[in-house]
PQR file of N, CA, C, O and H, with PARSE charges and radii, in Angstrom:
ATOM      1  N   MET A   1     -30.078 -12.220  38.074 -0.4000 1.5000
ATOM      2  CA  MET A   1     -28.941 -11.877  37.251 -0.0000 2.0000
ATOM      3  C   MET A   1     -27.696 -11.802  38.122  0.5500 1.7000
ATOM      4  O   MET A   1     -27.730 -11.234  39.214 -0.5500 1.4000
ATOM      5  N   ALA A   2     -26.619 -12.362  37.650 -0.4000 1.5000
ATOM      6  CA  ALA A   2     -25.377 -12.405  38.413 -0.0000 2.0000
ATOM      7  C   ALA A   2     -24.573 -11.125  38.197  0.5500 1.7000
ATOM      8  O   ALA A   2     -24.659 -10.485  37.149 -0.5500 1.4000
ATOM      9  H   ALA A   2     -26.591 -12.823  36.763  0.4000 1.0000
ATOM     10  N   ILE A   3     -23.802 -10.774  39.202 -0.4000 1.5000
ATOM     11  CA  ILE A   3     -22.977  -9.576  39.177 -0.0000 2.0000
ATOM     12  C   ILE A   3     -21.539  -9.986  38.884  0.5500 1.7000
ATOM     13  O   ILE A   3     -21.040 -10.948  39.467 -0.5500 1.4000
ATOM     14  H   ILE A   3     -23.732 -11.294  40.053  0.4000 1.0000
ATOM     15  N   ASN A   4     -20.862  -9.260  37.978 -0.4000 1.5000
ATOM     16  CA  ASN A   4     -19.453  -9.515  37.713 -0.0000 2.0000
ATOM     17  C   ASN A   4     -18.630  -8.975  38.870  0.5500 1.7000
ATOM     18  O   ASN A   4     -18.741  -7.797  39.212 -0.5500 1.4000
ATOM     19  H   ASN A   4     -21.268  -8.478  37.504  0.4000 1.0000
ATOM     20  N   VAL A   5     -17.803  -9.824  39.477 -0.4000 1.5000
ATOM     21  CA  VAL A   5     -16.987  -9.436  40.610 -0.0000 2.0000
ATOM     22  C   VAL A   5     -15.514  -9.388  40.213  0.5500 1.7000
ATOM     23  O   VAL A   5     -14.736  -8.632  40.794 -0.5500 1.4000
ATOM     24  H   VAL A   5     -17.713 -10.780  39.199  0.4000 1.0000
ATOM     25  N   SER A   6     -15.140 -10.179  39.243 -0.4000 1.5000
ATOM     26  CA  SER A   6     -13.736 -10.344  38.887 -0.0000 2.0000
ATOM     27  C   SER A   6     -13.181  -9.107  38.193  0.5500 1.7000
ATOM     28  O   SER A   6     -13.878  -8.465  37.407 -0.5500 1.4000
ATOM     29  H   SER A   6     -15.772 -10.793  38.771  0.4000 1.0000
ATOM     30  N   ASN A   7     -11.926  -8.775  38.484 -0.4000 1.5000
ATOM     31  CA  ASN A   7     -11.228  -7.695  37.795 -0.0000 2.0000
ATOM     32  C   ASN A   7     -10.309  -8.234  36.707  0.5500 1.7000
ATOM     33  O   ASN A   7      -9.566  -7.468  36.094 -0.5500 1.4000
ATOM     34  H   ASN A   7     -11.360  -9.297  39.122  0.4000 1.0000
ATOM     35  N   ARG A   8     -10.348  -9.507  36.464 -0.4000 1.5000
ATOM     36  CA  ARG A   8      -9.466 -10.116  35.481 -0.0000 2.0000
ATOM     37  C   ARG A   8      -9.925  -9.771  34.074  0.5500 1.7000
ATOM     38  O   ARG A   8     -11.109  -9.532  33.839 -0.5500 1.4000
ATOM     39  H   ARG A   8     -10.952 -10.129  36.962  0.4000 1.0000
ATOM     40  N   LYS A   9      -8.973  -9.748  33.132 -0.4000 1.5000
ATOM     41  CA  LYS A   9      -9.258  -9.405  31.747 -0.0000 2.0000
ATOM     42  C   LYS A   9      -8.855 -10.578  30.849  0.5500 1.7000
ATOM     43  O   LYS A   9      -8.055 -11.420  31.258 -0.5500 1.4000
ATOM     44  H   LYS A   9      -8.011  -9.943  33.324  0.4000 1.0000
ATOM     45  N   PRO A  10      -9.400 -10.639  29.631 -0.5600 1.5000
ATOM     46  CA  PRO A  10      -9.023 -11.722  28.731  0.2800 2.0000
ATOM     47  C   PRO A  10      -7.560 -11.616  28.295  0.5500 1.7000
ATOM     48  O   PRO A  10      -6.985 -10.529  28.248 -0.5500 1.4000
ATOM     49  N   ASN A  11      -6.986 -12.752  27.986 -0.4000 1.5000
ATOM     50  CA  ASN A  11      -5.625 -12.803  27.489 -0.0000 2.0000
ATOM     51  C   ASN A  11      -5.645 -12.493  25.999  0.5500 1.7000
ATOM     52  O   ASN A  11      -6.261 -13.224  25.224 -0.5500 1.4000
ATOM     53  H   ASN A  11      -7.454 -13.636  28.025  0.4000 1.0000
ATOM     54  N   CYS A  12      -4.981 -11.421  25.590 -0.4000 1.5000
ATOM     55  CA  CYS A  12      -5.026 -10.967  24.193 -0.0000 2.0000
ATOM     56  C   CYS A  12      -3.855 -11.475  23.369  0.5500 1.7000
ATOM     57  O   CYS A  12      -3.672 -11.027  22.237 -0.5500 1.4000
ATOM     58  H   CYS A  12      -4.480 -10.827  26.220  0.4000 1.0000
ATOM     59  N   LYS A  13      -3.066 -12.382  23.891 -0.4000 1.5000
ATOM     60  CA  LYS A  13      -1.866 -12.802  23.187 -0.0000 2.0000
ATOM     61  C   LYS A  13      -1.974 -14.206  22.601  0.5500 1.7000
ATOM     62  O   LYS A  13      -0.947 -14.833  22.339 -0.5500 1.4000
ATOM     63  H   LYS A  13      -3.215 -12.745  24.810  0.4000 1.0000
ATOM     64  N   ALA A  14      -3.152 -14.705  22.394 -0.4000 1.5000
ATOM     65  CA  ALA A  14      -3.316 -16.040  21.836 -0.0000 2.0000
ATOM     66  C   ALA A  14      -3.268 -15.955  20.311  0.5500 1.7000
ATOM     67  O   ALA A  14      -3.610 -14.925  19.731 -0.5500 1.4000
ATOM     68  H   ALA A  14      -3.986 -14.195  22.607  0.4000 1.0000
ATOM     69  N   ARG A  15      -2.849 -17.021  19.677 -0.4000 1.5000
ATOM     70  CA  ARG A  15      -2.769 -17.087  18.228 -0.0000 2.0000
ATOM     71  C   ARG A  15      -3.546 -18.303  17.732  0.5500 1.7000
ATOM     72  O   ARG A  15      -3.568 -19.346  18.387 -0.5500 1.4000
ATOM     73  H   ARG A  15      -2.571 -17.858  20.148  0.4000 1.0000
ATOM     74  N   GLU A  16      -4.174 -18.163  16.586 -0.4000 1.5000
ATOM     75  CA  GLU A  16      -4.799 -19.296  15.919 -0.0000 2.0000
ATOM     76  C   GLU A  16      -3.918 -19.683  14.748  0.5500 1.7000
ATOM     77  O   GLU A  16      -3.468 -18.819  13.996 -0.5500 1.4000
ATOM     78  H   GLU A  16      -4.156 -17.316  16.054  0.4000 1.0000
ATOM     79  N   ARG A  17      -3.665 -20.986  14.585 -0.4000 1.5000
ATOM     80  CA  ARG A  17      -2.838 -21.460  13.487 -0.0000 2.0000
ATOM     81  C   ARG A  17      -3.677 -22.355  12.597  0.5500 1.7000
ATOM     82  O   ARG A  17      -4.337 -23.274  13.082 -0.5500 1.4000
ATOM     83  H   ARG A  17      -4.030 -21.689  15.196  0.4000 1.0000
ATOM     84  N   SER A  18      -3.657 -22.094  11.302 -0.4000 1.5000
ATOM     85  CA  SER A  18      -4.357 -22.945  10.347 -0.0000 2.0000
ATOM     86  C   SER A  18      -3.419 -24.063   9.878  0.5500 1.7000
ATOM     87  O   SER A  18      -2.253 -24.115  10.267 -0.5500 1.4000
ATOM     88  H   SER A  18      -3.121 -21.347  10.908  0.4000 1.0000
ATOM     89  N   HIS A  19      -3.946 -24.948   9.043 -0.4000 1.5000
ATOM     90  CA  HIS A  19      -3.100 -26.019   8.506 -0.0000 2.0000
ATOM     91  C   HIS A  19      -2.028 -25.447   7.582  0.5500 1.7000
ATOM     92  O   HIS A  19      -0.968 -26.049   7.410 -0.5500 1.4000
ATOM     93  H   HIS A  19      -4.894 -24.906   8.727  0.4000 1.0000
ATOM     94  N   ALA A  20      -2.300 -24.290   6.990 -0.4000 1.5000
ATOM     95  CA  ALA A  20      -1.310 -23.629   6.134 -0.0000 2.0000
ATOM     96  C   ALA A  20      -0.351 -22.767   6.956  0.5500 1.7000
ATOM     97  O   ALA A  20       0.461 -22.031   6.396 -0.5500 1.4000
ATOM     98  H   ALA A  20      -3.161 -23.801   7.129  0.4000 1.0000
ATOM     99  N   LEU A  21      -0.447 -22.860   8.278 -0.4000 1.5000
ATOM    100  CA  LEU A  21       0.401 -22.140   9.234 -0.0000 2.0000
ATOM    101  C   LEU A  21       0.206 -20.626   9.187  0.5500 1.7000
ATOM    102  O   LEU A  21       1.111 -19.871   9.543 -0.5500 1.4000
ATOM    103  H   LEU A  21      -1.107 -23.458   8.732  0.4000 1.0000
ATOM    104  N   ASN A  22      -0.976 -20.178   8.746 -0.4000 1.5000
ATOM    105  CA  ASN A  22      -1.317 -18.764   8.864 -0.0000 2.0000
ATOM    106  C   ASN A  22      -1.675 -18.472  10.313  0.5500 1.7000
ATOM    107  O   ASN A  22      -2.283 -19.307  10.983 -0.5500 1.4000
ATOM    108  H   ASN A  22      -1.711 -20.791   8.457  0.4000 1.0000
ATOM    109  N   THR A  23      -1.302 -17.290  10.803 -0.4000 1.5000
ATOM    110  CA  THR A  23      -1.613 -16.934  12.186 -0.0000 2.0000
ATOM    111  C   THR A  23      -2.543 -15.740  12.222  0.5500 1.7000
ATOM    112  O   THR A  23      -2.412 -14.809  11.428 -0.5500 1.4000
ATOM    113  H   THR A  23      -0.809 -16.612  10.259  0.4000 1.0000
ATOM    114  N   THR A  24      -3.477 -15.778  13.147 -0.4000 1.5000
ATOM    115  CA  THR A  24      -4.358 -14.645  13.413 -0.0000 2.0000
ATOM    116  C   THR A  24      -4.456 -14.488  14.918  0.5500 1.7000
ATOM    117  O   THR A  24      -4.426 -15.470  15.659 -0.5500 1.4000
ATOM    118  H   THR A  24      -3.583 -16.535  13.792  0.4000 1.0000
ATOM    119  N   ASN A  25      -4.574 -13.253  15.360 -0.4000 1.5000
ATOM    120  CA  ASN A  25      -4.696 -12.984  16.787 -0.0000 2.0000
ATOM    121  C   ASN A  25      -6.114 -13.242  17.253  0.5500 1.7000
ATOM    122  O   ASN A  25      -7.070 -13.035  16.506 -0.5500 1.4000
ATOM    123  H   ASN A  25      -4.600 -12.456  14.758  0.4000 1.0000
ATOM    124  N   ARG A  26      -6.246 -13.689  18.478 -0.4000 1.5000
ATOM    125  CA  ARG A  26      -7.563 -13.869  19.075 -0.0000 2.0000
ATOM    126  C   ARG A  26      -7.444 -13.667  20.578  0.5500 1.7000
ATOM    127  O   ARG A  26      -6.338 -13.627  21.116 -0.5500 1.4000
ATOM    128  H   ARG A  26      -5.469 -13.857  19.085  0.4000 1.0000
ATOM    129  N   LYS A  27      -8.571 -13.540  21.253 -0.4000 1.5000
ATOM    130  CA  LYS A  27      -8.591 -13.392  22.705 -0.0000 2.0000
ATOM    131  C   LYS A  27      -8.950 -14.722  23.349  0.5500 1.7000
ATOM    132  O   LYS A  27      -9.828 -15.441  22.871 -0.5500 1.4000
ATOM    133  H   LYS A  27      -9.470 -13.573  20.816  0.4000 1.0000
ATOM    134  N   GLN A  28      -8.263 -15.039  24.435 -0.4000 1.5000
ATOM    135  CA  GLN A  28      -8.661 -16.165  25.266 -0.0000 2.0000
ATOM    136  C   GLN A  28      -9.550 -15.596  26.363  0.5500 1.7000
ATOM    137  O   GLN A  28      -9.075 -14.877  27.242 -0.5500 1.4000
ATOM    138  H   GLN A  28      -7.550 -14.455  24.823  0.4000 1.0000
ATOM    139  N   LYS A  29     -10.822 -15.914  26.311 -0.4000 1.5000
ATOM    140  CA  LYS A  29     -11.764 -15.367  27.274 -0.0000 2.0000
ATOM    141  C   LYS A  29     -11.715 -16.146  28.580  0.5500 1.7000
ATOM    142  O   LYS A  29     -11.261 -17.290  28.623 -0.5500 1.4000
ATOM    143  H   LYS A  29     -11.207 -16.498  25.597  0.4000 1.0000
ATOM    144  N   LEU A  30     -12.189 -15.509  29.638 -0.4000 1.5000
ATOM    145  CA  LEU A  30     -12.206 -16.141  30.950 -0.0000 2.0000
ATOM    146  C   LEU A  30     -13.315 -17.178  31.033  0.5500 1.7000
ATOM    147  O   LEU A  30     -14.323 -17.088  30.333 -0.5500 1.4000
ATOM    148  H   LEU A  30     -12.558 -14.581  29.603  0.4000 1.0000
ATOM    149  N   ASN A  31     -13.115 -18.151  31.888 -0.4000 1.5000
ATOM    150  CA  ASN A  31     -14.119 -19.170  32.165 -0.0000 2.0000
ATOM    151  C   ASN A  31     -14.970 -18.662  33.332  0.5500 1.7000
ATOM    152  O   ASN A  31     -14.728 -19.017  34.485 -0.5500 1.4000
ATOM    153  H   ASN A  31     -12.296 -18.224  32.456  0.4000 1.0000
ATOM    154  N   LEU A  32     -15.969 -17.827  33.023 -0.4000 1.5000
ATOM    155  CA  LEU A  32     -16.804 -17.225  34.065 -0.0000 2.0000
ATOM    156  C   LEU A  32     -17.915 -18.187  34.461  0.5500 1.7000
ATOM    157  O   LEU A  32     -18.570 -18.788  33.609 -0.5500 1.4000
ATOM    158  H   LEU A  32     -16.166 -17.539  32.086  0.4000 1.0000
ATOM    159  N   GLN A  33     -18.117 -18.322  35.772 -0.4000 1.5000
ATOM    160  CA  GLN A  33     -19.146 -19.205  36.297 -0.0000 2.0000
ATOM    161  C   GLN A  33     -19.921 -18.475  37.386  0.5500 1.7000
ATOM    162  O   GLN A  33     -19.384 -17.595  38.058 -0.5500 1.4000
ATOM    163  H   GLN A  33     -17.585 -17.834  36.464  0.4000 1.0000
ATOM    164  N   VAL A  34     -21.174 -18.842  37.552 -0.4000 1.5000
ATOM    165  CA  VAL A  34     -22.041 -18.203  38.533 -0.0000 2.0000
ATOM    166  C   VAL A  34     -21.934 -18.963  39.849  0.5500 1.7000
ATOM    167  O   VAL A  34     -22.047 -20.188  39.882 -0.5500 1.4000
ATOM    168  H   VAL A  34     -21.611 -19.557  37.006  0.4000 1.0000
ATOM    169  N   VAL A  35     -21.714 -18.218  40.937 -0.4000 1.5000
ATOM    170  CA  VAL A  35     -21.609 -18.793  42.280 -0.0000 2.0000
ATOM    171  C   VAL A  35     -22.618 -18.098  43.172  0.5500 1.7000
ATOM    172  O   VAL A  35     -22.733 -16.873  43.144 -0.5500 1.4000
ATOM    173  H   VAL A  35     -21.623 -17.222  40.909  0.4000 1.0000
ATOM    174  N   ARG A  36     -23.349 -18.868  43.964 -0.4000 1.5000
ATOM    175  CA  ARG A  36     -24.297 -18.292  44.905 -0.0000 2.0000
ATOM    176  C   ARG A  36     -23.615 -18.176  46.268  0.5500 1.7000
ATOM    177  O   ARG A  36     -23.116 -19.159  46.815 -0.5500 1.4000
ATOM    178  H   ARG A  36     -23.255 -19.863  43.987  0.4000 1.0000
ATOM    179  N   LEU A  37     -23.605 -16.965  46.800 -0.4000 1.5000
ATOM    180  CA  LEU A  37     -22.989 -16.724  48.100 -0.0000 2.0000
ATOM    181  C   LEU A  37     -23.931 -17.126  49.218  0.5500 1.7000
ATOM    182  O   LEU A  37     -25.091 -17.452  48.964 -0.5500 1.4000
ATOM    183  H   LEU A  37     -24.011 -16.166  46.356  0.4000 1.0000
ATOM    184  N   SER A  38     -23.449 -17.106  50.450 -0.4000 1.5000
ATOM    185  CA  SER A  38     -24.243 -17.558  51.586 -0.0000 2.0000
ATOM    186  C   SER A  38     -25.438 -16.651  51.850  0.5500 1.7000
ATOM    187  O   SER A  38     -26.432 -17.105  52.416 -0.5500 1.4000
ATOM    188  H   SER A  38     -22.507 -16.841  50.656  0.4000 1.0000
ATOM    189  N   ASP A  39     -25.367 -15.368  51.450 -0.4000 1.5000
ATOM    190  CA  ASP A  39     -26.509 -14.481  51.655 -0.0000 2.0000
ATOM    191  C   ASP A  39     -27.516 -14.548  50.511  0.5500 1.7000
ATOM    192  O   ASP A  39     -28.503 -13.813  50.516 -0.5500 1.4000
ATOM    193  H   ASP A  39     -24.559 -14.999  50.990  0.4000 1.0000
ATOM    194  N   GLY A  40     -27.279 -15.417  49.533 -0.4000 1.5000
ATOM    195  CA  GLY A  40     -28.238 -15.643  48.462 -0.0000 2.0000
ATOM    196  C   GLY A  40     -27.962 -14.880  47.185  0.5500 1.7000
ATOM    197  O   GLY A  40     -28.653 -15.105  46.191 -0.5500 1.4000
ATOM    198  H   GLY A  40     -26.477 -16.014  49.529  0.4000 1.0000
ATOM    199  N   THR A  41     -26.993 -13.995  47.161 -0.4000 1.5000
ATOM    200  CA  THR A  41     -26.690 -13.250  45.937 -0.0000 2.0000
ATOM    201  C   THR A  41     -25.871 -14.113  44.990  0.5500 1.7000
ATOM    202  O   THR A  41     -25.078 -14.954  45.416 -0.5500 1.4000
ATOM    203  H   THR A  41     -26.432 -13.811  47.968  0.4000 1.0000
ATOM    204  N   LYS A  42     -26.078 -13.889  43.697 -0.4000 1.5000
ATOM    205  CA  LYS A  42     -25.318 -14.603  42.686 -0.0000 2.0000
ATOM    206  C   LYS A  42     -24.243 -13.683  42.145  0.5500 1.7000
ATOM    207  O   LYS A  42     -24.510 -12.528  41.811 -0.5500 1.4000
ATOM    208  H   LYS A  42     -26.721 -13.206  43.351  0.4000 1.0000
ATOM    209  N   VAL A  43     -23.026 -14.198  42.058 -0.4000 1.5000
ATOM    210  CA  VAL A  43     -21.907 -13.435  41.506 -0.0000 2.0000
ATOM    211  C   VAL A  43     -21.251 -14.273  40.413  0.5500 1.7000
ATOM    212  O   VAL A  43     -21.277 -15.503  40.451 -0.5500 1.4000
ATOM    213  H   VAL A  43     -22.809 -15.136  42.329  0.4000 1.0000
ATOM    214  N   ARG A  44     -20.668 -13.587  39.447 -0.4000 1.5000
ATOM    215  CA  ARG A  44     -19.984 -14.253  38.343 -0.0000 2.0000
ATOM    216  C   ARG A  44     -18.482 -14.096  38.567  0.5500 1.7000
ATOM    217  O   ARG A  44     -17.962 -12.981  38.541 -0.5500 1.4000
ATOM    218  H   ARG A  44     -20.647 -12.588  39.416  0.4000 1.0000
ATOM    219  N   VAL A  45     -17.782 -15.213  38.787 -0.4000 1.5000
ATOM    220  CA  VAL A  45     -16.342 -15.206  39.015 -0.0000 2.0000
ATOM    221  C   VAL A  45     -15.699 -16.195  38.046  0.5500 1.7000
ATOM    222  O   VAL A  45     -16.379 -17.031  37.453 -0.5500 1.4000
ATOM    223  H   VAL A  45     -18.204 -16.119  38.808  0.4000 1.0000
ATOM    224  N   SER A  46     -14.393 -16.089  37.896 -0.4000 1.5000
ATOM    225  CA  SER A  46     -13.682 -17.029  37.037 -0.0000 2.0000
ATOM    226  C   SER A  46     -13.563 -18.378  37.764  0.5500 1.7000
ATOM    227  O   SER A  46     -13.718 -18.457  38.982 -0.5500 1.4000
ATOM    228  H   SER A  46     -13.840 -15.410  38.379  0.4000 1.0000
ATOM    229  N   ALA A  47     -13.291 -19.416  37.000 -0.4000 1.5000
ATOM    230  CA  ALA A  47     -13.189 -20.754  37.577 -0.0000 2.0000
ATOM    231  C   ALA A  47     -12.017 -20.837  38.551  0.5500 1.7000
ATOM    232  O   ALA A  47     -12.091 -21.564  39.542 -0.5500 1.4000
ATOM    233  H   ALA A  47     -13.165 -19.352  36.010  0.4000 1.0000
ATOM    234  N   LYS A  48     -10.939 -20.104  38.283 -0.4000 1.5000
ATOM    235  CA  LYS A  48      -9.783 -20.101  39.175 -0.0000 2.0000
ATOM    236  C   LYS A  48     -10.145 -19.477  40.516  0.5500 1.7000
ATOM    237  O   LYS A  48      -9.760 -19.991  41.566 -0.5500 1.4000
ATOM    238  H   LYS A  48     -10.880 -19.514  37.478  0.4000 1.0000
ATOM    239  N   GLU A  49     -10.890 -18.362  40.485 -0.4000 1.5000
ATOM    240  CA  GLU A  49     -11.317 -17.723  41.729 -0.0000 2.0000
ATOM    241  C   GLU A  49     -12.324 -18.588  42.479  0.5500 1.7000
ATOM    242  O   GLU A  49     -12.345 -18.593  43.710 -0.5500 1.4000
ATOM    243  H   GLU A  49     -11.203 -17.944  39.632  0.4000 1.0000
ATOM    244  N   LYS A  50     -13.151 -19.314  41.745 -0.4000 1.5000
ATOM    245  CA  LYS A  50     -14.129 -20.206  42.367 -0.0000 2.0000
ATOM    246  C   LYS A  50     -13.430 -21.313  43.149  0.5500 1.7000
ATOM    247  O   LYS A  50     -13.829 -21.636  44.268 -0.5500 1.4000
ATOM    248  H   LYS A  50     -13.134 -19.310  40.746  0.4000 1.0000
ATOM    249  N   ARG A  51     -12.382 -21.897  42.554 -0.4000 1.5000
ATOM    250  CA  ARG A  51     -11.596 -22.918  43.255 -0.0000 2.0000
ATOM    251  C   ARG A  51     -10.980 -22.366  44.519  0.5500 1.7000
ATOM    252  O   ARG A  51     -10.971 -23.030  45.556 -0.5500 1.4000
ATOM    253  H   ARG A  51     -12.059 -21.635  41.645  0.4000 1.0000
ATOM    254  N   THR A  52     -10.456 -21.131  44.434 -0.4000 1.5000
ATOM    255  CA  THR A  52      -9.833 -20.502  45.603 -0.0000 2.0000
ATOM    256  C   THR A  52     -10.863 -20.258  46.696  0.5500 1.7000
ATOM    257  O   THR A  52     -10.573 -20.461  47.875 -0.5500 1.4000
ATOM    258  H   THR A  52     -10.463 -20.592  43.592  0.4000 1.0000
ATOM    259  N   LEU A  53     -12.070 -19.823  46.318 -0.4000 1.5000
ATOM    260  CA  LEU A  53     -13.132 -19.609  47.303 -0.0000 2.0000
ATOM    261  C   LEU A  53     -13.453 -20.899  48.043  0.5500 1.7000
ATOM    262  O   LEU A  53     -13.540 -20.912  49.271 -0.5500 1.4000
ATOM    263  H   LEU A  53     -12.306 -19.658  45.360  0.4000 1.0000
ATOM    264  N   TYR A  54     -13.629 -21.989  47.291 -0.4000 1.5000
ATOM    265  CA  TYR A  54     -13.988 -23.254  47.912 -0.0000 2.0000
ATOM    266  C   TYR A  54     -12.852 -23.789  48.777  0.5500 1.7000
ATOM    267  O   TYR A  54     -13.092 -24.420  49.806 -0.5500 1.4000
ATOM    268  H   TYR A  54     -13.559 -21.979  46.294  0.4000 1.0000
ATOM    269  N   LYS A  55     -11.617 -23.537  48.355 -0.4000 1.5000
ATOM    270  CA  LYS A  55     -10.468 -24.066  49.092 -0.0000 2.0000
ATOM    271  C   LYS A  55     -10.185 -23.269  50.364  0.5500 1.7000
ATOM    272  O   LYS A  55     -10.021 -23.856  51.433 -0.5500 1.4000
ATOM    273  H   LYS A  55     -11.422 -23.025  47.518  0.4000 1.0000
ATOM    274  N   ASP A  56     -10.127 -21.942  50.261 -0.4000 1.5000
ATOM    275  CA  ASP A  56      -9.699 -21.114  51.377 -0.0000 2.0000
ATOM    276  C   ASP A  56     -10.809 -20.831  52.372  0.5500 1.7000
ATOM    277  O   ASP A  56     -10.556 -20.775  53.576 -0.5500 1.4000
ATOM    278  H   ASP A  56     -10.261 -21.465  49.392  0.4000 1.0000
ATOM    279  N   PHE A  57     -12.030 -20.653  51.896 -0.4000 1.5000
ATOM    280  CA  PHE A  57     -13.119 -20.231  52.788 -0.0000 2.0000
ATOM    281  C   PHE A  57     -14.091 -21.335  53.099  0.5500 1.7000
ATOM    282  O   PHE A  57     -15.100 -21.095  53.762 -0.5500 1.4000
ATOM    283  H   PHE A  57     -12.235 -20.698  50.919  0.4000 1.0000
ATOM    284  N   ASN A  58     -13.820 -22.549  52.638 -0.4000 1.5000
ATOM    285  CA  ASN A  58     -14.646 -23.722  52.909 -0.0000 2.0000
ATOM    286  C   ASN A  58     -16.105 -23.483  52.546  0.5500 1.7000
ATOM    287  O   ASN A  58     -17.005 -23.827  53.311 -0.5500 1.4000
ATOM    288  H   ASN A  58     -13.001 -22.744  52.099  0.4000 1.0000
ATOM    289  N   VAL A  59     -16.335 -22.895  51.381 -0.4000 1.5000
ATOM    290  CA  VAL A  59     -17.679 -22.657  50.885 -0.0000 2.0000
ATOM    291  C   VAL A  59     -18.150 -23.939  50.220  0.5500 1.7000
ATOM    292  O   VAL A  59     -17.403 -24.556  49.462 -0.5500 1.4000
ATOM    293  H   VAL A  59     -15.603 -22.615  50.759  0.4000 1.0000
ATOM    294  N   GLU A  60     -19.377 -24.341  50.495 -0.4000 1.5000
ATOM    295  CA  GLU A  60     -19.924 -25.558  49.898 -0.0000 2.0000
ATOM    296  C   GLU A  60     -20.452 -25.260  48.500  0.5500 1.7000
ATOM    297  O   GLU A  60     -20.939 -24.161  48.233 -0.5500 1.4000
ATOM    298  H   GLU A  60     -19.985 -23.840  51.111  0.4000 1.0000
ATOM    299  N   ALA A  61     -20.352 -26.239  47.615 -0.4000 1.5000
ATOM    300  CA  ALA A  61     -20.802 -26.070  46.229 -0.0000 2.0000
ATOM    301  C   ALA A  61     -22.312 -26.064  46.144  0.5500 1.7000
ATOM    302  O   ALA A  61     -22.868 -25.932  45.054 -0.5500 1.4000
ATOM    303  H   ALA A  61     -19.956 -27.131  47.832  0.4000 1.0000
TER
END
């Protein structure tokens, strides 16, 4: 089981628009993905943080 590491929260300011132009509020959820660290533990991070990990720390996919 993966551990949630991210402190990020969903964006609560998204709107859904119908063809009749009615609006309803909805949440934009994070794109959480599981990453295995070098010590073998699995962590759940957002896709943006995953890109940063691979870019800055040269972690292999």
